[in-house]
N, C-alpha and C positions, 0 to 999 in steps of 0.2 A: 420223760421223753423230751427231746429237744427238736424244736421245729426250725428248719433252716429255710429262710426266705431268700429267694434268688431274684435279683432285679434284672430285667431284660436289658441287654446292652443298648446304649443309645446309638442310633445310626449316625455315622459320620457323614456330614454333608460335604460333598465335593465342592471345591472352590470353583465358582463360576468365572471363567475368564472374562476380563473387561473387553470393551470394544477395541478393535484394532485401530492403529493410528490412521490408516487409510479411511476407515469408516468415520472416524472423528472428523477428518478433513472434509469428507463428503457432507457430513451434517453441518459443518461450519459454512461450507459453500452454499448450502441450501438456506441457511440462516441469513446470508447476505441479502437475499431477496424476500425474506419472510415479512418484513415490516414495510409499511407504506414509504417511509423515508428511504429505506434501502432500495426498494424498487425504483423510486424516482431518481435516486442517485445513480444507479446502474444505467437507467435509461438516459440520463443526462450526459453520461460519458459518450455514448454513441451519438446523441443528438448534437452535442457541442462539436465533436470531431467532424460531423457532416456539415454543420453550419460554417465552420472555418473554411472547409473546402469550397462551399457554395459562395462564400464571400470572396475567396481568391478568384474563382471563375468569373465573378462579376466585376471586381475592381482591380485585380492585379494585371500587369502587362502580359500580353500573350506569350512573350518569350520566357516569362518566369513561371508559366503554368506547366510545371514538370512534376513527375512522381516524387522526386526528392523534396521539392518545396512543399507540395501538398502534405507529405508525411511529417516533415519536421515542424511545420506550422501547427499541426494538430496536437503535438505533444504537450506544449506548455499549458494550454487551457485544461486539458485532461489532468495534467499533473496537479492542478489546483484542487481537484475533487478527490483524488486518490487518498490524501491524508485523512479526509473526512471519512472515507470508506474504512480505512484502517481503524480510526477511532470508534466508529459505530460498531464494528465487529468486536473489538476488545471490551468495550464498556456495555455491550448489550446485556450481559448476564446481570450486571448491577443495576442498570437503568430500568430493565424490565422485571427485576426481582426474580430471576430464574436461576441465580447462582446456587441457591440451596439445592435445587433439583439437579443441576448440572454436576456439582461437585459431590453430590451423594452418589450419582451414577458413575462418576469418574473421580474417585478420591484423590488421585495423583493430579493435582492442579496443573503441574508443568506440562502434562500431556495435552490438556485442553488449550493452554497457551500456545504450544507448538502447533497444534492443529489450526488455531485461529491465524497464526502468522503464515502458515503454509497456504491457507485459503486466500488471504488477502494478497499474497505474492502471486498466486495463480490468477487472481482477478487483475492484478497489475499487468501480468504478461498478456492476458486476454485483451486488455485495453490497447496494447501495442498491435495486436492482430486487428483490432477494430480500426486503428489509425492506418494500418497498411491497406485494409479493405476500402476505406473511404478515399484513400489516396489513389488507389487503382481506379475506383469509379470516377474520381475527378480527372484523372489522366485520360480516360476514355472519352469523357465529355469534352475535355479540352481539345482533343483531336478532332472531334466532330464539329465543335463551334469555332474552330480557327486558331486555337491556342497552340503552343509548342507541342504539348502531348508527348514529351520525351520520357522514355522509360529507363533512361540511364540511372543506375542506383548502385551505390556501394553498400553491400549488405552488412558491412561493419557498423554502419549507422543504425541498423535495426538492432544489433547486439547492444550497442551503447544505449539505445532507446529503452531496451528492456531493463538495463541496469538503472537508468535514470528513473523510470517509473517504479521500479522495485524500491529504490531508495525513498521516493516520495511517500509510498504507502507505508513503509516501515517507520518513517518519521512520525506519521500520524499514529501508528500502532504503539510506538514508544511513549508518546504523550498520553494516549489512552490508558496504557498499562500503568503508567506512573500515577495518574490522577484519578482513574476509575470513575470519572464523572464526565458525561458527554458534553454538556455546554462548556464546562471549564476547560476540558481538553481541546475543544475546537478553537475557543478564543485564544488559549495559550499558544497553540501550535501556529496560529496566524499572527499573533501579536509579537511574540518573542523574536522570531526571525526578522520581522519588519522593523522593530525597534533597534535590533542589533545592526541591521543594514543602514538605518538612518544615522545612528551614532558613529558607525565606522566611516561613513561618508563625510560627516561633519568634523570629526576629531582626527587630526593628522596622525596622532600617536597610534590610532587604531587601524590605519591604512594597511600596514604590513600584517598584523594579526588577522585582519579580515581576509587576506589572501589564503589563509589556512583554515579559518573558522566560519566564514560566510558561505553557506551552501549555494546561494545564488551565484557566487563566483566560482566555487570549486566544481559545481555540477555543470556549468555552462559548456565546457569542452565536450561533454557527452552528447551534445546536440549535433556534433560534427563527426567526421570519420577518423580524425587523427587526435589521439590523446597521448601526450608525452609521459615519460616516467615521472617527471616532476609533478605534472598535473594529477596523476594517479595518487602520488604521495600526499599532496595537499587534500585531495578528496578523501583519502583514508583518515587523515587527522580530523577533518570536519565531521566525518561519520562517527568517530569515537565520541564526539561531544553531543551530536544531535540524534544519533541512533543507538549506539552501543550503551552509553551511560543511562539514558532513560529506560531502555529495555531491561537492563540488569537491575536497576533500582526498582522498576515496576514489577519485575518478577518476584523480587524479595517481598515487596509489599503485598502482592497478590497471594503469595504463599502464607503470609502471616495474618492477613485480614480475616476477622471473624465474619462468618456468614449467618445472617439472621433470616 
């Protein structure tokens, strides 16, 4: 007699869908304030914008205390902090040693990177809303204390401000993605543009290239209502160098780096 042994079929496990991009962005937004450094950085953005308006109310001539002046004056100080925010978001997985967990849950690393970039861009746009809010408060106070208190405002400036702050946070994110080290990325993002600006001011041969490659020059028109086609073109060239190239190279490095 022949005995036939049958093996029960192995149940097929259904593939569990990964988290949606919207959920990943929500997670990355929450991560921005998870650490003490992140919380203080976010708080500093609002505090600095409010401090700039307070200083204008105290020291600026009454005629210059307008909504437009309050708003534009708060943009540059906030812009100094946004690159650091971008760096902290990108490098958090590596500095806090959570990359193994994150990339195990989301094996497609590019989705994590896209979520981080979207989160910091939303934070940059939120900083513009903060500047608008403190400008409105400053204008109300100016009207009460004898300042001009003018509400005249070209909303094109708000759109340009959103682009301005988005570029600043992406510059930081690009350096963070390229270097994957928080202190090194912060120092490099601050040092390289500064050194380039000094050299372009000292060396006459660099004056013309600086008009195309120095972001402190190419981004300056964004603080006003009128930006010409030539200025947009020069801005685009500078962004290829300071944003697109680091982001592209950093994405390749992130995709290939071993996680321990």
